[in-house]
C-alpha positions in Angstrom: 0.0 0.0 0.0 2.8 2.4 0.9 4.6 1.7 -2.4 1.4 2.3 -4.3 0.8 5.6 -2.5 4.3 6.8 -3.3 4.0 5.8 -6.9 1.2 8.2 -7.6 2.1 10.4 -10.5 0.1 13.6 -10.2 -0.9 13.5 -6.5 1.0 10.9 -4.5 -0.5 10.1 -1.1 1.3 11.0 2.1 0.3 8.4 4.7 0.2 9.2 8.4 0.0 7.0 11.5 -0.4 7.4 15.2 2.8 5.9 16.7 3.4 7.8 19.9 4.9 5.1 22.1 3.2 4.1 25.3 -0.5 3.3 25.0 -1.0 4.6 21.4 0.8 2.5 18.8 -0.7 1.8 15.4 2.2 -0.6 14.7 1.8 -3.2 17.4 3.2 -6.0 15.4 5.2 -8.7 17.3 8.5 -7.6 15.7 8.0 -3.9 16.4 9.8 -2.5 19.4 7.2 -0.8 21.7 8.7 2.2 23.5 7.5 3.8 26.7 5.2 6.8 26.3 5.8 10.4 26.9 5.1 10.3 30.6 8.0 7.9 31.1 10.2 10.3 29.1 8.9 13.1 31.2 9.9 11.3 34.4 13.4 10.7 33.1 13.6 14.3 32.1 16.3 13.5 29.5 16.3 15.3 26.2 18.8 12.8 24.9 16.4 9.9 25.7 13.5 11.7 24.1 15.6 12.3 20.9 16.6 8.6 20.8 12.9 7.5 21.3 11.8 9.8 18.4 14.6 8.4 16.2 13.8 4.8 17.0 10.1 5.3 16.2 11.0 7.2 13.0 13.3 4.4 11.8 10.6 1.8 12.4 8.0 3.7 10.5 10.4 4.5 7.6 11.2 0.8 7.3 7.6 0.0 6.5 7.2 2.9 4.1 5.5 5.4 6.4 6.8 8.9 6.4 4.4 11.0 8.6 3.7 10.4 12.3 1.0 12.1 14.3 3.3 12.6 17.3 4.4 14.0 19.7 1.6 15.1 22.0 2.5 18.6 23.2 -0.4 19.0 25.6 0.3 19.5 29.3 -0.8 17.0 31.9 -2.4 19.6 34.1 -5.4 19.3 36.4 -8.1 18.8 35.4 -6.9 16.8 32.5 -8.8 14.4 30.3 -7.9 10.8 30.3 -7.4 11.2 26.6 -4.1 13.1 27.5 -2.7 11.9 30.9 0.3 9.6 30.2 0.4 10.7 26.5 1.8 14.1 27.8 5.4 14.5 28.8 4.5 16.4 32.0 2.8 19.4 33.5 5.8 21.7 33.3 5.6 23.6 30.0 9.4 24.3 29.8 10.3 20.7 30.4 7.6 19.4 28.1 8.8 21.8 25.4 12.4 20.7 25.7 11.5 17.0 25.5 9.0 17.4 22.7 11.6 19.4 20.6 14.1 16.6 21.2 11.6 14.0 20.1 10.9 15.9 17.0 14.6 16.2 16.1 15.0 12.5 16.6 12.0 11.5 14.5 12.8 13.9 11.6 16.4 12.8 11.6 14.9 9.4 10.3 13.1 11.4 7.5 9.7 10.9 9.1 7.6 14.1 9.5 6.5 14.8 13.1 3.3 16.4 14.2 2.8 18.6 17.2 -0.7 18.1 18.7 -3.3 19.2 19.8 -2.9 22.9 19.3 -3.4 25.2 21.2 -3.2 22.5 24.0 -5.6 20.2 25.8 -4.2 20.9 29.2 -7.0 21.6 31.7 -9.6 20.1 29.4 -11.8 17.6 31.3 -13.9 16.1 28.6 -12.6 13.5 26.1 -12.4 15.2 22.7 -12.8 11.8 21.0 -16.4 11.7 22.2 -17.5 15.3 22.6 -16.4 18.8 22.0 -14.6 20.1 25.2 -15.2 23.7 26.1 -12.8 25.8 28.3 -12.9 29.5 29.1 -9.3 30.2 28.5 -5.9 28.7 27.6 -4.1 26.9 30.4 -1.0 28.8 31.6 2.1 27.9 29.5 0.2 25.6 27.1 1.7 27.3 24.1 5.3 26.9 25.2 5.7 23.3 24.0 4.4 24.2 20.6 6.8 27.2 20.4 9.6 24.8 21.2 8.8 22.2 18.6 8.2 24.9 16.0 11.7 26.2 16.8 12.9 22.6 16.3 11.5 22.6 12.8 8.4 20.3 13.3 6.9 19.5 9.9 3.2 19.8 10.9 0.8 20.8 13.6 -2.5 19.1 14.5 -5.2 21.6 15.6 -7.5 20.3 18.3 -11.3 20.1 18.2 -11.9 21.8 21.6 -13.3 25.3 22.1 -11.4 28.0 23.9 -14.0 30.7 24.6 -11.6 33.6 25.2 -10.4 33.1 21.6 -13.5 31.9 19.7 -16.8 30.1 20.0 -15.8 27.6 17.2 -13.6 24.5 17.7 -9.9 25.3 17.4 -9.6 23.6 14.0 -12.3 25.9 12.5 -11.1 29.1 14.1 -9.1 31.6 12.2 -8.2 33.3 15.5 -6.7 30.1 17.0 -4.9 29.1 13.8 -3.7 32.7 13.6 -1.7 32.1 16.8 0.6 29.9 14.7 3.4 31.7 12.9 5.3 28.7 11.6 5.3 27.5 8.0 3.9 24.1 8.9 1.2 22.0 7.4 -1.9 21.8 9.6 -4.0 18.7 10.1 -7.2 18.4 12.2 -8.0 16.3 15.2 -11.3 14.8 14.0 -14.4 15.4 11.8 -17.5 15.0 13.9 -21.1 16.0 13.3 -21.4 18.7 15.9 -24.8 18.8 17.7 -25.9 22.1 16.1 -28.8 22.9 13.7 -27.7 22.4 10.1 -28.0 26.2 9.5 -25.5 26.9 12.2 -22.9 24.4 11.2 -19.8 25.8 9.5 -18.7 24.5 6.2 -16.9 21.2 6.0 -13.1 21.5 6.2 -10.8 19.4 4.1 -7.6 18.0 5.5 -5.4 20.7 4.2 -7.7 23.7 4.2 -6.7 25.1 7.6 -3.0 25.4 6.8 -1.8 28.9 6.0 -4.6 29.4 3.4 -2.1 29.3 0.5 -0.1 32.1 2.2 3.5 32.8 1.2 4.5 30.2 3.9 2.9 27.4 1.9 5.9 26.8 -0.3 8.1 26.7 2.7 5.8 24.2 4.3 5.8 21.9 1.3 9.6 22.1 1.1 10.0 21.2 4.7 7.8 18.1 4.4 9.6 17.1 1.2 13.0 17.5 2.9 11.8 15.6 6.0 10.1 12.6 4.5 11.4 12.5 0.9 7.8 12.4 -0.5 6.5 14.3 -3.5 3.6 16.5 -2.4 0.9 18.2 -4.5 
């Protein structure tokens, strides 16, 4: 499948996968090395170990033809925190989380696998599980943007925008909010957390969003974003 995707002439597919380590591993085959998750790396507090973990996951993905990983989680494990985050986060300290996430990104992308920082602008302090409902918070948790700033500085190839609502910024979910996305200043591709049928009257539902529609709106940064992904994963992109 990965060979067929790469062989596309006009629009080759860029396949992504969730391989975070810890409890979320799409590749759980017997011969695949399963690494501890972010919480374990957070307890160790070693950027060197985080970079090695990212590189190991990246090499395994690249070996089976995958070149885009939806990791690392850059959310903070703050209280209250949804069980959808918990051990998937590095820790509650934004400075430490940013340092480890940036190291993880460097390791993964050294294996020519594009990394993804998620779930912007951060799920820290969100109590509801975004896989089952749309979480709503009044404001951003303190320091929640620092890990994203760190991974952007490390050259992360893409950013996943969350499906939660931050009322101080917008009444729409983050992935559908120009104000939230406007907080990003990096030339990254953006992907979205999920496509759910929100419990609103049809007349109040915003237009459907395609996978790539939220990224930079064909701004001057778009060419840089494509170049970064090509450099990282060696894939031809539309």
